[in-house]
N, C-alpha and C positions, 0 to 999 in steps of 0.2 A: 493979783498978776504977779507974785512972787510964790503962792504955792501955786500953778502952774506952773510957775521954772523947777519948784522943787519937784513935782512929781515928774515932769520931763526930764529931769537930771536924775531920778530912784530909778526910772525904765532905761534909762541907758544905761545906767551904772550893771542893772540886772539882766540886760539885752547882752553889756559882754561879759559877764559871768559865765551867759552861756556859750556865748561864742567861744572862751577860753574852755570850757568843759567839753562841748564839740571838734575843738581844736586835739585834745589830748585823747582823742579815741580812736582807733584804726582808722584806715583811709576804706571809707565805701562800707563801714559796719554799723551795727546800731550803738546811740551814746550810751556808754553804761549809767547800767539802774543803779540806787541805791539800796541799801537791804530794805528786804519787805516790809521790816519794822518800822523805818523810817517813811515810806511808804503811804503806811497805812495808820499810822500817828502821826497826823497832822495835829499840830498845838498853834491855836489862834490866843488872838489877845482876847481880852474880854471886852474890851469896845469891836464893837458890832461894823465900824465903819470903814470894809475893804475894799479896795480895788482890785479888779480880778482882770488879766490881760491874757491872750493867747500869742503864744510865740508862733513861728515859720513851722518850727518841728511839733505843732500841737502841743508842748506843755503850756499847764497853765498855771500861772505867774498868781502870785498874789502879795500885793504891795501895801503898805502900810502908806494910806494918806498924808499924814500929815508929816512923816519924818522919809517918805520915801525911799525907804529900805522894803528889800524881796524878803519878804516871812516865809513863803515857802514855794517849790518848785515841786508842779505834780504832773506826773509823765502821763500819758493818757491811759496804761497800762494799770496803774494805782488805783483811776476812778471806776464807779458803780455805775457803769452805764446801763442803766433800766429801760431804755428803751432796747437796745441792742438784747437785753435778757428776755424781754416779753417777745421779743422777734423770735430767738432763739427758742423758745417756750411754744410760739407758735408752729414752729417749720417741727419739734418733735413731735404737736399733738397728730401736725396732718401726717409723720410719715409713725405714726402709731397704730399697730393692726387692733381692731374692733372683733370682737366675738358676737355673737347670740348666740344664746345654748351652749352649743355645741360644734357650731358655724361658724371658720371664719372667714371675716369680711372684708379685709383687708385696710390699706390706710385709710383714714378719713377723708380726705381732701377728694379724690374723684371714683370712690369706689375699686380702683386699681389694685392689682398686688405683684410686685415682683418678687422671684425669689434672689433675685441678685441684687435688691435694694439696699445699699449700705444702714446699719441699724448704727441707731444713735445712741452713742452712751448714754447711759442713767448721770441724772446730776449727782453730785455727792453728797449734795446738800439736800436731796428729797425735794419734796413741794416748796420749800421754805428758798426763793430765791434772793431774799432780802436777810439771812441769816449767815454771814462771809466772816463771823467771826469764829475764829478756829481756835479759840478758850473758853468757848459757851460749853457750860454745863447742861447732862439731860435732867431730866425732871427728876425730885427726887423722888425716890420711892413712897407708896404708900404703905400706910400704919399697916400692923402685924396683921395675916389673918386667923381669927377663930374661929372654931368649930366650936361651935356648942352643944352639945350631947345632953339629951334630952332620958329620963329613965322611960323601960319599954313597958309598955301599958302589960299588966297581967293579963292570964288571958280570957279572966272574967270580966274585965272591965273592954277588951276588942269587942266592936258589931259582930254578933253574926253575919257569916255568911250564908247568901243565898242556896236553896238546896236545890242540888244539883237534879234537872231532868231527870225521869228515869227513863230510860232507852229500852223497850221492849222491840221482841224479835218475833218477824210474823214470818211461818215458811212462805217463799219466795214459788210462785204457780211459773210453771214454763213458759216462756213468750213462746208465742205461734212465729215472731218476727225468725228465731230461730230454726231454720229449716232442715229438716236431715237429708240424709244422704241416699240416692237411689237406692245406689248399688249397696248399700247397707239395707234397708228396709228389701230386695228383692231375697236378700241371703235371706231374712226373717221369713217373708212368706215361702221359703223354700223349706225351713226346717218347719214350718208352722204345717206343711201339707204332710210330712212323713209324720205328722205326730210327737215331734221335738218342740215345744211349744216357747217361743221366746219370751212369752208376754203378748204386752201389746207390740204392733208392729209401729216404730215410729222412727225410723233410719237411723237409728242412734246402736253402736256397740256400750255393752255392758258384762257385764255377772250374768245376769239370766242370757244372755248372746252366746256368751261361753258357756254354760250349762247345756247351754240344747244343742250346741255344735257336737260336743263333745256325745251326746245320746245319738243325734244323727250317724255318728262314725261309728257308736255301737249295735245301732239298729240295723244300719244297713253293711256295715263292714268296709265302709269307705274312708276315704283318708283325707275328706275333703276341708281343704281349709280356707279364713274366711277372704285372704287375698286372691284367691286361687278366682279369679273373672270367669274366663273360658268354664271352668270347671263347674262354677256356679250356676252359667249359663247353659250347658248340656242338661245339668240334672231337672233344670226349671223348663225347658223343653220336654222331656221325660216326662215330667210327672204332671202334666196339665197347661204346658204354653205359658206364657208373657205373666211375668208377676202382677201386672197390673192389668184390671179392666174397666167396663163402663156400668154404671148405675144410673137408672133413672128415678125419681123421687115420683111417688104415685101421691094420689089425695089422699088415700090415707096416712101415708109419712106425715103431710104436711099437717094430718089436721089432730094425730096428737091420740088420745088427749097427754099433755105433760104438766106440770107444774112449774112452778116460779122461781122455785129454789128447794133444796133439801136441807131444814133444820136442824142444827146440831142436837138441842134437846130433846131426847125421846118422849116426853111427854109434848110437845108440840108436834115431833112425827106418827104420835100416835092419834092427832084428829084428823089426820089426813085418811082419803079414803084409799088411796093407793100411793106408794110409794114410787112411782112414774119416772122415766126420764124428766127432766130440763128442756130440750132442746130437740130437734129436727138431727144435728150432729152429734150429738152423743149416742142418740138412738142408730143411727147410721156409725159411727164410729164402733160403737160394742158389735152390733150385727158383724163387721166387717174386719174386726180383733184388731183392731188402727187403735193409736193414741187419737184422741179427739182434736188437739192442735198441729198434728202431721195431718190429721185430713182437713185441715181449713188450709195447712199452708199449701198442701200441692193442686187444693183449688181453690184460688185466689180470684175475689172478687165476683164468687157464685151470690148467688140467691135461694140457702135450699130452702127457702120456706116455700118455693114455688114449684107445682107438680111440670114436672116436666121436663126440671131441671139435671141437666147428666152431668155427675159425678165419677169423678177418677176413685176407683178403688184398689184393696190388695185382693188377689186372684186367688186366697188360698186354699182351692181345693174343697175337698169333701172331708168330713168327721172321721176319725177312727172309728171302727167299728169290732175291732177284735175283741172277743171275751178275755175279762183279766181274771188271773185265778189267786193274787198277791197284789199289796201294795205295801210300799218302804218309805214312810214320811221321815227326810236326811233331814234332822235340824240344821248341822253342819252345813252343807251344801245349801241346803231354803230350796229344798226341792222335791216333789213326788214323783215317783216313776211304778210303772204299774208293769204288772211282767202276766204272761198267759202261762198255760198249763204243764208248756217245758221250761219254762224258764225266760223268755226270751221278753227283751222290754218292746214292750208294746207301744207308750207313751210315757212319758215325760213333761214335765207342769213345773215353773219355778212356782214357789209358796210362800206364803210368812207362817213359820210355825210360832207361837206363842211366845212369850215375854219372859223376862225376868220377874216379876210381878206376878204372873197369872201363866205358870209353864204351862208347856202342852202335856200328855199323860206320858208316862214312859212304858216299855214292853208292848206285850201284842195286846191287839185288840180287834173286837171284828165290827163288820158293817150292820146295821142294827136293821133300818128302813134308808127311803132315798124320795125327797118333797123336793117336787118343782113348784116354784111361785109361793113359796111358804109364809104363814103367819110367825111375826117372830115374837115370844112372849119374855118380857122382861122383869128378872125378878130379883130386886136387892138383895133377898135373900140368901140365894141360891148360887149367883151369880156376880158382878161385881157390880159396883155402885157406880151410875151415871149423874151427874149432876148434882143435883138437889133433891133426884126421885128416891121415893122410898117405899114407893107402892110398883104394884103387878100393874105392868101396862103390854097390852094388844099392838103392837106396832104393823098395820098393814103391810100385803106383800108384793111385789116390783123389785126392778133392779137396782135401786137404790136403798134399797131397807137395807138392815146388818148384818144380814149375811146372804145379801145379792138375790140371786134368782136362784138359788139351787141347797138343799141342805143334805147334805148323807149323814145319817146318823150314825154314832158310832155304842157299843154296848156300854161304854161309861157314861152316864147321866152326865148332860148338859154339855157331850163334847162333840164333835163331828168336821167333815171336811164339808167347806160352805164356799160360795161365792163372794163377791163385792161391789163396790160401789166406786170404791178407786180402785181402776185396776193398773194406772199407773205405777201403783206406791209397791204393787206387789214384790217380794223378793227385799222390799227397802226399808219395811216398817215393824210394828212388833203385831199382835194378835193379843186374845183375849183370853187364849188358851188352847184357840180352835185350831184347825189348818185353813186357810185361806189360800184361795186361786180365785183366777181370775173368772167371773160369770162364763163365758164360753167354755174355758177348760172344764171348769166344775161340772157343766152340760153335757160336754163329751163323756168324763168320766161315767155320771150317771147313768148314763147309757149302756155303759157297758162293763159295768160293778152288781152287783145284787148281793143279797141277806148272806153271809155267813163270809165272804170274803178278809182274810185276815190283815189287819195293818198294822203292819211292826213301824214302831217308833225307834229310827235311828239315831244314834246321838253324834 
């Protein structure tokens, strides 16, 4: 009974002190708070028997149950309200925007994102909501970072790098997917009709076309330009009509004979019966002075091996039939020009003339004989050496032979004007000292030249 009286007396004393403090506060204002250090540093007796009471203002009163004295009065603001902190943490989490990759997903509560939403300031204490001690020190830094340096390996100790693969460049064949221009092909056909050969008709501008156009203007006295579409159209009409015509494949065309491929080695060539064409398209391309790939490009999806197939081809007209009295082999221009007795230019052909290793003759020589579809005699002691072939070989005739289908011999042994198995390379590659033309140009020249006609090699 006495203990209860003492406790009640202590409570009355504590409440009286609180009422006195409240009375000292301004009217309607908050009760003055003790300094932060006093609020936060609450010292309790070692005895753990403490009574806790709350007054009408929410202050927590700590009372010694034995003496009845008020140990401390703790206002609500100085206490750590952990449930309230958890609720605030939850509210912040719900207001925080989340991302998935680079996409802003908005708050996590209902997926709704408002630009006007008020941002919740970050907790100055970070994620540790229980670290309220302002005197807390950060963790001590770790020990010094030491970089150990090892001696470098000597070149002999280092592992060898794998050898780099050797890259060999292979010449690219022209793709049939790239179709030449028909207007350029029409100009090439016009030039070919008048004896100013552009080489293969492929629908492409190049040095061979430029040389042929200059020769055409010299022969005709005209000033035709490659951009003069109306002038080209009028000249075609005067010299044979449309640039292109049609040809029907015959049973003989389809039958051949043809060879599967042209071997590169001369000893293998010598074993064939004939250096024939390899396909109907190669045969037709040469017959109509065309590049084989261009022939295929302007005739897509045709079966060239079927008799009766109608093929679009170049209408190159008739061959030149004017006699030739003099020939110039122009090494610099890579062109052969043929003149009549009056000194007028009657034919011009793009040419491949010699090389640095096997240069062509110099000065003036003469035509000694003409042979169509000749055999070719390979003699490494007199001519160049091909591969590992060190014996004399006789290669059969045919358009795919080393000299094509024509040989115009000169009075200088082993030299002459001849055809080629690769007409698209004329004027762009080198020869073994002779003068190389397309097979059709060499055939045309062979029919208008005779023995004794001088051939001048011009540097």
